[in-house]
N, C-alpha and C positions, 0 to 999 in steps of 0.2 A: 169486064172487072175482073175475072179469072186472071189472069192473067197477069197483071197490074199487083194481085194478088198475092200469086205466088212470086212474082219477079222480086216483091220488094223483103219474102220471108230468105230467099234465094241470097239477093247478096243482106242482110241480119245475118245469116247464119258466118256467111265469104265473112264477117267483119267478127261474129268472134270469136270464131277460128283464127283468123292472124294475129289477136289477140291471146288467144292461149299460147301461143310460139314467138308469142311479142319475150325478149329479159323482162326479168321479177321487177326494176328499177324502172323501165318504160312502167311496166302493169301497175305497181303499190310505189309512186315514188316515193325515199326515203325525208322526213326531217328531220334536220341539223339540229343539234345542242340548240343552237341559236334561233331557231324556230321552238325553242321549249322554253327558254329566258333570253329573249330582247334585250331584256334591261340591264342583265347581267356583267360586273364593269370589271376591269382588265385587272388580271394577276398585278398583287405589288410583289413585285419581287425584292427590295430592299426590308419588309415586311417578312418575308417567310425567310429571308436570311436569318433576318434577327431570332425570331425564331426556335432555328434548325440549328443554334449557339444558345438558345437558353434549354433548350432540351438537352446538346446536348449536355450543356452547366451543373445542369442537377440532373443526369446520370452520373458523374465524375461525383458531383457529394455526394451518392450512395453509397458508389464503390468505394469512397473513404471510410466516407460511415463504416461503413463491415468490416475493412482491413480493419483499420488500426484497432476497433478491438481485439482480432485476428489476433496481427499483431507482438500484439501488451499480453494476449494467454502466453504464445510462446516465454515471456518473461516467466520469470519464480513468482509463485502467488503468495496472498499477501497471508493466507495458511500458510503453504513451503517457511515463510520465512518465522513466521509463526510457532512455525511446528519447534526448528531447530538453526537456522542458519544462524550461524553469527555474525559477528556485528564490531567495525575496528571502528577505532577511535582514538584522533589528532588529540594533545589533553596539553599538548605546549604551552599553551595561553592560561591555561589552568594558574593561580596562585595558594598559597602559602594558605592554609586555612579554609583555601574558598573548595562547593564541593560541588561537582555538577552530573545533569540526572541520563541517563539513556532509557532503549529502551531493548529489550534481549527477552524471545519466548513471550510479548505481553506484561511482561512485569516492569517496574522502575529496578535501574543498576545504579548506583551512586558509586562514586569515586571521588576520593578526599584527599585535598595533599596536604597531611598532616603537619603542623610546625612541632618542631625538636619539643614546646615547653608542654603541648597536645603529648608528647609519647610518654614527659616526662609524667605526668602527674595523670597518666594509663596502667602507668608499671608503681605506681603509691605501695605501700604493702599496706597502707590503710586503703587504699581503694581496690584491691584485688581480694579482701577478705570482708565489701560490700557484692563481693559477685557471687549468683550462683554457678557458673560453670568457667574460672578463669582460664584454667590450660585447655580451654577446646577436647573437653573431654570425649562431646557428643562428638564420635568421626562423621552423622551426614548432613553433619552442618559446612565443614570444607571439603576442600582439595587435601589430601596427607599436608602439601604444598605450603600450606597455609596457615594446617595448627602451629606455631609458635606466637610467642609474645604479643605480637600486635596484628597476626593474622593474616599474614598477605605475604609475598615474596621479596618489595623493594615497602619499607617500614615506611617509606612518606608518602606511599602510594596507597589505599584502601578500598576495596573495591570488592562492593555490596549485594545485595538485592536485599532491596526498602519498601518488604513488607513485615509487617508484627508477625511472628511466632505462635503471637495468642488466634487472634481470628483473622487474620491475613489486612489486616488496616496498613495506613501508608500511615510509619509515623517521621514528626519532624523536625528535621536537622534542627539542635539549639547547640552550638560549641561555647556560646559564654558560659564562663564561670560560674558559681554562684548563683543566680538569676536570684530575687525573689521569689516567683509562681515552685521552684524546683527545690531552693532550699540549698542549706551552706555544705552540702555534702556531695555536691555537680558538679563533675569537674567538664563538664563539655560529654557531649551525646547527641541519643536520640528519643523522644519522648508521643510516646503513641499517647492523644489526648481521648482518644474514646475509651480506653479501660486501667490506664496507665501505668502501660506498659514501660519501663526506661530498658536503655542499653548504651554502650559507652562507644568513647571514636575507636571502636575495636570491632563494635560488633554485636558485645558479651554482655550477657541479661543480667538483671540485676536480681540480688536472691528481697523475696515477699512482694514478687509481682509475679502479674495472671500466665507475660507469655512462660513458658517451662522451658524452651532455651534458645541458642544464640542466635544469632541471625544469621542467614546461610548465605556462604562467600562462592559467588559461581566460577567455573571454571573457566580458568583466563592464564595469556603468556604475551610476554611482551616481544613488538616488531621490534625497534627501540625501545628507547632509555624515554621516550616522550607518544608514540603512538603503541596503542592495546588493543586487543581483538579480544575480545569476551564470550564465550562459545569449545573455547577449543580449548584443552587443557595443555596447563605449562608442559606435564611428561610426554604426553602426548607429541605435543607439537615435536618437543628437540630431540622423542624419537626417528618424528620425520621430517625433522632435516629443517624445519623452519622454527622462524625465528630470529 
């Protein structure tokens, strides 16, 4: 019995030693991925391509969203434009008696094409007597080249900032003569309904109204007979070879 037991022990030891020297994959078989998920469906290549395309598209949209504001930021900002950039306008379609409004430095600017009748009524002696500053003696209200009877470079075209010099309201354009609400002495002009200030079609203030001075004429010059640039002084433009 002892010999049998000894032989059995020797056989088991020999088997164990052979197991230790065997390759790892034989001692500990490795289960493949199919063993962990035997029911996994095959990969859908079409769906994978769709996801890749969609992901790329979203990335492109994201880049565009970032890039477009950046490109826009390279141009002049609205703040810069408001601070003093000039404004050029073609008024070739402006008819006699009509007025257009544009914006410069955040303020309304009017361009009026005056008729011969408008100019005649403005210069009538009885009308001038109703004005506080008929000769534009207040120098700050217009450039030197607009200190004349029509307060303009070209008598036909009047350029003025449309803000009442009283409290900054915007007057109404009232070109009609002697309307019932403004009286028989009205020869056309600008009426501020807020406090009753009146200006004629050269922006000259009437006497006895709240506004203390004439409307302001901005710096401007003509590029051609029908193209005007507001914000560039006439004399500066001439000296710089512009216009």
